[in-house]
C-alpha positions as CSV (number, residue, x, y, z in Angstrom):
1,M,16.2,-20.1,-1.5
2,L,18.8,-22.8,-0.8
3,K,22.2,-22.0,0.5
4,A,25.2,-23.4,-1.5
5,K,26.8,-26.3,0.4
6,N,30.2,-24.6,0.2
7,Q,29.1,-21.2,1.4
8,K,31.0,-20.1,4.5
9,P,29.1,-18.3,7.3
10,K,29.8,-14.6,7.4
11,T,32.5,-13.4,9.8
12,F,32.1,-10.2,11.7
13,I,34.8,-8.4,13.8
14,Y,33.9,-5.2,15.6
15,G,30.6,-5.3,13.8
16,I,32.3,-5.2,10.4
17,E,31.8,-8.0,7.9
18,I,35.1,-9.5,6.8
19,T,35.1,-9.7,3.0
20,K,37.5,-10.5,0.2
21,P,38.2,-8.1,-1.4
22,W,38.1,-5.8,1.5
23,S,35.1,-3.5,2.0
24,K,35.2,0.2,2.5
25,E,34.2,-0.4,6.1
26,M,37.3,-2.6,6.6
27,Y,39.6,0.0,5.1
28,D,38.0,2.8,7.2
29,H,38.4,0.7,10.4
30,N,42.0,-0.1,9.6
31,E,42.9,3.6,8.8
32,R,41.5,4.8,12.1
33,T,43.1,1.9,14.0
34,A,46.4,2.3,12.3
35,E,46.7,5.9,13.4
36,H,46.0,4.9,17.0
37,L,48.5,2.0,16.9
38,K,51.2,4.3,15.3
39,D,50.6,6.8,18.1
40,Q,51.1,4.0,20.7
41,I,54.3,2.8,19.1
42,L,55.7,6.4,18.8
43,A,54.9,7.1,22.4
44,A,56.6,3.9,23.5
45,F,59.6,4.6,21.4
46,Q,59.9,8.2,22.7
47,K,60.0,6.8,26.3
48,T,63.4,5.3,25.5
49,Y,65.0,8.7,25.1
50,I,62.8,11.4,26.5
51,S,62.9,10.3,30.2
52,G,66.2,12.1,30.8
53,T,68.5,9.1,30.2
54,I,68.7,7.3,26.9
55,Q,67.9,3.6,27.2
56,E,70.1,2.7,24.3
57,L,69.6,-1.1,24.2
58,K,65.9,-0.7,24.4
59,L,65.9,2.1,21.8
60,R,68.0,-0.1,19.4
61,D,65.8,-3.1,20.0
62,M,62.6,-1.2,19.3
63,A,64.2,0.4,16.2
64,H,65.0,-3.1,15.0
65,E,61.5,-4.3,15.5
66,I,60.0,-1.2,13.8
67,V,62.3,-0.7,10.7
68,G,63.5,-4.3,10.4
69,Y,67.2,-3.9,10.6
70,K,69.8,-3.3,13.3
71,Y,71.9,-0.2,13.6
72,G,75.7,-0.7,13.9
73,E,78.2,1.4,15.7
74,G,78.4,4.0,12.9
75,F,74.8,5.3,13.6
76,S,74.2,8.0,16.2
77,I,71.2,7.9,18.5
78,D,69.8,10.8,16.5
79,D,70.2,8.9,13.3
80,I,68.3,5.9,14.8
81,K,65.5,8.1,16.2
82,E,65.0,9.9,12.9
83,E,64.9,6.7,10.8
84,T,62.7,4.9,13.2
85,I,60.2,7.7,13.4
86,K,60.0,7.8,9.6
87,G,59.5,4.1,9.7
88,I,56.5,4.4,12.1
89,V,54.9,7.2,10.1
90,N,55.2,5.4,6.8
91,M,54.5,1.8,8.0
92,P,52.0,-0.1,5.8
93,G,49.2,-2.0,7.5
94,F,50.6,-5.5,7.1
95,Q,53.9,-4.4,8.7
96,L,52.1,-2.5,11.4
97,H,50.1,-5.6,12.3
98,E,53.2,-7.8,12.6
99,T,55.2,-5.1,14.4
100,M,52.5,-4.7,17.0
101,Y,52.6,-8.4,17.7
102,Y,56.4,-8.3,18.5
103,L,56.3,-5.0,20.4
104,H,53.4,-6.3,22.5
105,H,55.2,-9.6,23.1
106,K,58.3,-7.7,24.4
107,D,56.0,-5.5,26.6
108,Y,56.9,-2.2,24.7
109,V,53.2,-1.5,24.0
110,K,50.1,-2.4,26.0
111,T,47.2,-4.5,24.9
112,Q,45.0,-2.5,22.6
113,A,41.2,-2.3,22.6
114,M,41.1,-3.1,18.8
115,G,43.4,-4.5,16.2
116,L,43.6,-4.3,12.5
117,I,41.2,-6.6,10.6
118,G,41.7,-8.6,7.4
119,Y,45.2,-9.9,8.3
120,Q,46.1,-13.3,9.6
121,P,46.9,-13.6,13.3
122,D,50.2,-14.9,14.4
123,P,49.5,-18.3,15.9
124,H,52.7,-18.2,18.0
125,L,52.1,-14.9,19.8
126,V,49.4,-13.5,22.1
127,P,47.3,-11.0,20.1
128,Y,48.0,-7.3,20.8
129,W,44.3,-6.5,21.0
130,E,41.6,-7.5,23.5
131,V,40.1,-10.8,22.4
132,K,36.4,-10.9,23.3
């Protein structure tokens, strides 16, 4: 059987074939990975206020990266924490992928063993996952 000239070679990441539309394996991987990444973001965010002293500038900067808007003077730290945690919990995959890039770039989160698949990498930033 002859291959079509325009047929691209199959791409695999973490042993999963990258397909369009996404396969069940891709969705399953992203669901598992998203939970882990959200836990990492939440832990990093909590460090800005659990350590005994509130690191307000860091807390506000992380909140901005996570929810996408800045909090003005009228917002209390508790308001910011509550809204940011809701943002982490309800964050869709595409936003999680982008947010991890920026949080990793600013050293809020460490390099992860795996990243989400099926999304375009940001060519301007270092990946948030280990590239092998």
